[in-house]
C-alpha positions in Angstrom: 0.4 -0.2 0.1 1.0 3.3 -0.1 1.5 5.4 2.6 -1.5 8.2 3.5 1.1 10.4 5.1 4.2 10.6 2.6 2.8 8.8 -0.2 5.8 5.8 0.1 5.0 2.5 -0.7 5.4 0.3 2.0 4.8 -3.1 3.3 1.3 -3.4 5.7 1.2 -6.3 8.6 -0.7 -9.6 7.2 -2.0 -10.2 10.6 -5.3 -8.2 11.6 -6.6 -7.9 14.9 -9.9 -8.2 16.4 -11.6 -5.2 17.6 -13.1 -5.0 21.0 -16.0 -3.0 22.6 -15.5 -0.6 25.7 -16.3 -4.2 28.0 -13.6 -6.4 26.4 -16.6 -8.2 23.9 -15.5 -8.6 20.0 -16.9 -5.5 18.4 -19.4 -6.5 16.0 -21.4 -4.1 13.2 -25.5 -5.0 13.1 -27.4 -4.5 10.3 -24.9 -3.9 7.5 -26.8 -5.8 5.0 -30.1 -8.4 5.4 -29.9 -7.9 9.3 -26.4 -10.0 9.2 -23.6 -9.4 12.1 -19.9 -8.9 11.2 -16.7 -8.9 13.1 -14.5 -5.3 13.2 -11.1 -5.9 13.1 -7.7 -3.5 12.3 -4.1 -2.8 11.8 -2.7 -0.2 13.3 1.4 0.2 12.4 4.2 3.1 11.5 5.0 4.1 8.4 9.1 2.9 7.8 10.0 6.3 5.9 7.9 8.9 8.0 7.5 7.6 11.0 3.6 8.7 11.3 0.8 6.4 12.1 -1.4 4.4 10.4 -4.3 2.4 11.4 -7.0 0.5 8.8 -10.3 -0.9 9.6 -12.0 -4.1 8.1 -15.7 -5.4 8.1 -15.8 -9.5 8.0 -18.5 -11.8 7.0 -18.8 -13.3 10.6 -17.3 -16.8 10.6 -16.4 -17.9 13.7 -12.9 -16.5 14.3 -10.9 -17.3 11.3 -9.7 -15.1 8.9 -8.8 -18.4 6.4 -12.9 -18.2 6.6 -14.3 -14.8 7.2 -13.9 -12.0 4.0 -13.1 -8.9 4.1 -16.8 -6.8 3.0 -15.1 -3.4 3.2 -11.7 -1.6 4.3 -11.3 1.8 4.9 -8.1 4.0 6.5 -9.0 4.9 9.7 -6.5 7.6 10.9 -5.7 9.9 9.3 -9.3 10.3 8.1 -9.2 10.5 4.3 -12.4 10.7 3.4 -11.4 10.4 -1.0 -9.5 8.0 -0.4 -11.3 5.6 1.0 -13.8 6.3 -1.9 -11.7 5.5 -4.2 -10.7 2.1 -2.0 -14.8 1.6 -2.2 -15.6 2.3 -5.9 -12.4 2.7 -7.6 -9.4 1.0 -6.6 -7.7 0.6 -9.4 -7.3 4.7 -9.4 -6.2 5.2 -5.8 -2.2 4.3 -5.9 -2.3 6.8 -8.9 -4.4 9.3 -7.1 -2.4 9.5 -4.1 1.7 9.8 -5.6 -0.3 12.0 -8.3 -1.4 14.1 -5.3 1.9 13.2 -2.8 4.0 14.5 -6.4 2.9 17.6 -6.5 4.4 19.2 -3.7 7.9 17.7 -5.0 7.6 17.8 -8.8 5.0 18.8 -10.9 5.9 17.3 -13.8 5.9 13.9 -12.0 2.5 14.6 -10.8 1.4 15.9 -14.1 2.7 12.6 -16.3 0.8 11.0 -13.2 -2.1 12.6 -13.8 -2.7 13.0 -17.5 -2.0 8.8 -17.8 -5.0 7.9 -15.4 -7.0 10.6 -17.1 -6.4 8.9 -20.1 -7.1 5.3 -18.6 -10.9 6.9 -17.5 -11.8 8.8 -20.7 -11.0 5.4 -22.5 -13.0 3.4 -20.2 -15.6 5.7 -19.6 -16.1 7.5 -22.8 -15.4 7.3 -26.3 -12.9 10.0 -26.7 -9.7 8.2 -26.9 -7.9 11.6 -28.5 -4.3 11.9 -28.9 -5.1 15.7 -27.7 -6.1 14.6 -24.1 -7.6 18.4 -23.2 -9.2 18.3 -26.3 -11.0 15.4 -25.6 -11.9 16.4 -22.5 -13.4 19.4 -23.9 -15.5 17.9 -26.3 -16.7 15.7 -23.2 -17.8 18.7 -21.6 -19.8 19.7 -24.9 -21.8 17.5 -24.6 -23.7 19.1 -22.9 -25.5 15.9 -20.0 -22.3 16.7 -17.6 -23.0 18.9 -14.8 -22.0 22.8 -15.5 -19.2 22.8 -12.6 -17.5 19.6 -14.5 -17.8 21.1 -17.6 -16.8 23.9 -17.0 -13.5 22.6 -14.9 -12.8 21.0 -18.1 -13.2 23.4 -20.5 -10.1 25.3 -18.8 -7.4 23.1 -20.3 -7.8 24.3 -24.1 -6.0 27.3 -23.0 -3.1 24.5 -23.3 -4.4 22.0 -25.6 -2.1 24.2 -28.6 0.7 22.7 -26.6 -0.2 18.8 -27.1 -0.7 19.5 -31.1 3.0 20.7 -31.6 3.9 18.1 -29.3 2.1 16.0 -31.3 3.3 17.6 -34.7 7.4 16.7 -33.5 6.1 13.3 -32.5 6.8 13.9 -29.0 5.4 12.4 -26.1 2.7 15.3 -24.2 2.4 13.1 -20.9 6.2 13.9 -20.1 6.0 17.4 -21.1 6.4 19.8 -18.4 3.4 21.2 -17.5 2.8 25.1 -17.6 1.7 27.1 -14.1 -1.8 25.7 -12.8 -2.0 22.9 -14.5 -0.9 19.7 -12.5 -2.9 21.4 -9.8 -5.5 22.0 -12.3 -5.1 17.9 -13.3 -5.2 16.5 -9.8 -9.0 18.4 -10.0 -9.9 16.8 -13.0 -8.6 13.5 -12.2 -10.9 13.8 -8.5 -14.0 15.6 -10.5 -13.5 12.6 -12.7 -13.2 9.6 -10.1 -16.7 11.6 -9.0 -18.9 11.4 -11.3 -18.2 8.2 -13.1 -17.5 6.2 -9.9 -18.4 7.2 -6.3 -21.6 9.4 -7.8 -23.0 5.4 -9.2 -22.3 4.4 -6.1 -24.1 6.1 -3.7 -27.1 6.7 -5.9 -27.0 2.7 -5.9 -27.1 2.8 -2.3 -29.4 5.1 -2.1 -31.4 3.4 -3.9 -31.4 -0.1 -2.1 -32.2 2.2 1.2 -35.2 2.9 -0.5 -35.6 -1.2 -1.8 -35.6 -2.2 1.7 -37.3 0.6 3.3 -40.4 -0.3 0.6 -39.7 -4.3 1.7 -39.7 -3.2 5.0 -43.8 -1.6 4.8 -44.7 -4.5 2.7 -43.8 -6.9 5.3 -45.6 -4.5 7.9 -48.8 -4.6 6.0 -48.8 -8.1 5.9 -49.1 -8.3 9.4 
């Protein structure tokens, strides 16, 4: 995993420990799904690079006290509190490492951060849209021009048009634009686009699915009550 503090790749301990409540009993989560009981486990360790403390929490299916039988239902970073990274862990795990590397690199090397962001944004565009354009920024601008994205997201994507001429110039010179040093503010904008596309294509559908399931459960519960 990547340290959430410094972004360094680290090896976390293998063993998970069972979380206890204030009375010393096994901590459980009731009603997570279909009124089943779930155990809660954790790992607490420090980053060997920066020395800062990390806690990961795990929601486990109840299958005795055997990690071989229990399955991880959900895992989050308990400390430090990183809401966006935890959402990535749940719904877009393939992009979590790219995002954390790009974000942490921003304060050290804007060029490195921009390269990581451009490559990740291309992956999203290829998997979620029909705009696999040589000029990434023109592809984003065309996506914004479709008219179905939220206005704030469209405005953010269109902001990159100010740098698209540099992409065209690099393509004409047969250069890899992803490796070109970003203009002032460009690396920061790329991080914002990366976040916004993740939210739109992964987080928002997941939240809507949760809302639908909650509504369906409520309807089923009321129908059962009416039957009695």
